[in-house]
C-alpha positions as CSV (number, residue, x, y, z in Angstrom):
1,M,6.1,13.3,4.2
2,K,5.0,16.2,1.7
3,I,4.7,16.4,-2.1
4,E,8.3,18.2,-2.4
5,Q,9.8,15.0,-1.1
6,V,8.0,12.8,-3.7
7,Q,9.2,15.5,-6.3
8,E,13.1,14.0,-5.0
9,Y,12.2,10.8,-5.5
10,C,10.8,11.0,-8.5
11,E,14.1,12.8,-10.0
12,E,16.5,10.6,-8.3
13,A,14.7,7.8,-10.0
14,L,15.3,9.6,-13.3
15,R,18.8,10.1,-12.1
16,L,19.1,6.4,-11.3
17,T,17.6,5.8,-14.8
18,E,19.8,7.6,-16.7
19,H,23.1,5.7,-15.0
20,E,21.3,2.2,-14.4
21,G,18.6,1.5,-16.8
22,T,14.9,1.9,-16.1
23,H,14.0,-0.9,-14.4
24,A,17.0,0.5,-11.6
25,G,15.0,4.0,-11.5
26,L,11.2,2.0,-10.9
27,S,13.0,-0.2,-8.6
28,F,14.1,3.0,-6.6
29,L,10.7,5.0,-7.1
30,I,7.8,2.1,-7.3
31,G,9.8,-0.6,-5.1
32,E,11.2,1.1,-2.9
33,K,9.8,4.8,-2.2
34,F,6.0,4.3,-3.4
35,G,6.5,0.4,-2.0
36,L,6.8,1.8,1.4
37,N,4.0,4.8,1.9
38,F,1.3,1.9,-0.1
39,S,2.7,-1.0,2.5
40,L,2.4,1.9,5.5
41,L,-1.1,2.6,4.0
42,R,-2.2,-1.5,4.5
43,K,-1.3,-1.9,7.8
44,A,-2.7,1.7,8.9
45,R,-6.1,0.3,7.2
46,Q,-5.5,-3.2,8.9
47,K,-5.4,-1.2,12.4
48,L,-9.1,0.0,11.5
49,Q,-10.6,-2.8,9.8
50,F,-12.6,-4.3,12.8
51,L,-13.7,-0.7,14.3
52,Y,-16.6,-0.3,11.3
53,P,-19.5,-3.1,11.3
54,R,-19.7,-4.8,7.8
55,N,-23.4,-4.7,6.6
56,D,-23.3,-8.3,6.5
57,M,-23.3,-8.4,10.4
58,S,-25.8,-11.5,11.7
59,E,-28.5,-10.4,13.9
60,E,-27.0,-11.7,17.4
61,H,-23.9,-8.9,16.8
62,P,-23.3,-6.5,20.0
63,L,-24.1,-3.6,18.0
64,N,-27.3,-5.0,16.4
65,Q,-28.7,-5.9,19.5
66,G,-27.6,-2.5,21.8
67,G,-30.0,-0.4,20.0
68,R,-29.2,3.3,19.4
69,A,-27.7,4.8,22.4
70,L,-25.0,1.8,22.0
71,K,-24.3,2.7,18.7
72,M,-24.1,6.2,19.2
73,S,-21.5,5.3,22.2
74,Y,-19.8,2.8,19.8
75,A,-19.3,5.9,17.3
76,L,-18.0,8.5,19.6
77,T,-16.1,6.0,21.1
78,V,-14.0,5.1,17.7
79,Q,-14.0,9.1,17.1
80,E,-12.5,10.2,20.1
81,H,-9.8,6.7,20.5
82,Y,-8.6,6.1,16.8
83,S,-9.4,9.9,15.1
84,A,-5.4,9.9,15.0
85,P,-5.5,6.4,12.9
86,L,-8.4,7.6,10.7
87,E,-6.2,10.8,10.2
88,E,-3.1,8.9,9.4
89,V,-5.3,6.6,6.6
90,K,-6.5,9.9,4.8
91,Y,-3.4,11.5,4.6
92,L,-1.9,8.2,3.4
93,E,-4.3,7.7,0.7
94,S,-4.1,11.6,-0.4
95,L,-0.1,11.1,-0.6
96,L,-0.4,7.5,-3.0
97,V,-2.8,9.8,-5.1
98,D,-0.3,12.5,-5.2
99,F,3.0,10.1,-5.6
100,A,0.9,8.2,-8.0
101,R,0.4,11.2,-10.4
102,A,4.1,12.2,-10.0
103,I,5.3,8.7,-11.3
104,L,3.0,8.7,-14.1
105,S,4.1,12.1,-15.4
106,T,7.8,10.8,-15.0
107,F,7.5,7.3,-16.4
108,S,5.8,6.2,-19.3
109,Q,2.9,3.8,-18.9
110,E,5.4,1.2,-21.3
111,D,7.8,1.5,-18.7
112,I,5.4,1.1,-15.6
113,K,4.0,-1.7,-17.2
114,N,7.1,-3.7,-18.0
115,Y,8.2,-3.3,-14.9
116,L,5.1,-4.1,-12.8
117,D,4.6,-7.1,-15.0
118,S,8.5,-8.2,-13.7
119,S,7.1,-9.2,-10.6
120,P,9.2,-6.9,-9.0
121,S,9.9,-6.8,-4.4
122,L,8.2,-4.0,-3.1
123,G,9.8,-3.7,0.1
124,I,7.1,-4.9,1.4
125,R,9.2,-8.1,3.2
126,P,11.8,-8.0,5.9
127,D,15.5,-8.7,4.4
128,S,16.4,-11.1,7.3
129,P,19.9,-13.7,6.4
130,E,18.2,-16.3,7.5
131,T,15.8,-16.8,4.8
132,E,18.5,-16.2,2.2
133,D,20.4,-19.8,3.6
134,M,17.3,-21.5,3.9
135,E,15.9,-20.7,0.2
136,N,14.0,-24.1,-0.4
137,E,12.0,-24.4,3.3
138,F,9.0,-21.8,2.7
139,S,7.0,-21.6,6.1
140,A,3.8,-19.7,6.9
141,D,4.8,-16.6,7.4
142,D,7.0,-16.6,4.2
143,L,4.2,-17.9,2.3
144,L,1.7,-15.2,3.5
145,L,4.4,-12.5,3.0
146,E,4.8,-13.3,-0.5
147,A,0.6,-13.4,-0.6
148,E,0.5,-10.4,0.6
149,E,3.3,-8.7,-2.0
150,V,0.6,-9.7,-4.7
151,L,-2.1,-8.4,-3.8
152,A,0.1,-5.7,-2.9
153,L,1.0,-5.7,-6.3
154,E,-2.2,-5.9,-8.1
155,D,-3.4,-3.1,-6.1
156,I,-0.5,-0.9,-7.0
157,K,-1.2,-2.1,-10.7
158,K,-4.6,-0.4,-10.6
159,L,-3.3,2.9,-9.5
160,L,-0.2,3.3,-11.7
161,L,-1.6,1.7,-14.8
162,L,-4.7,3.4,-16.8
163,E,-6.7,1.0,-18.3
164,K,-7.5,1.0,-22.2
165,D,-11.0,0.9,-23.6
166,G,-11.5,-2.5,-26.0
């Protein structure tokens, strides 16, 4: 996706806003389009989360036991085999920053805040007819998806809502 596509999404969201209201326009722009790209970024980051050792690794961790040669070999292996996923993460991060700027220049902070405060669906959850029939029965997977969407919404708020001093 290119920034031109983002601009087209913003224009479509404005058309939807004129005909169906601000919530509909923001549902399309943030809920569907931005949410989908945000979800792609989260998934790409999850693929890479175990590649790099944390600072709080135990002394027994193999990378701490192997010395410099093992660490160099590991770094070269990561570079060689994971360069595409790393580039995907960088690209999606850059895209989301540009996408957030476009949203902020298209809609007011108040409209964005009201939309995000309404606990919108972000297109992260797969829609299935089975979940509609069993509204009262939550599985562990449903709970995890719900929690993931809440966390994603909080991260999206950080990107789109400018903090006010005081």
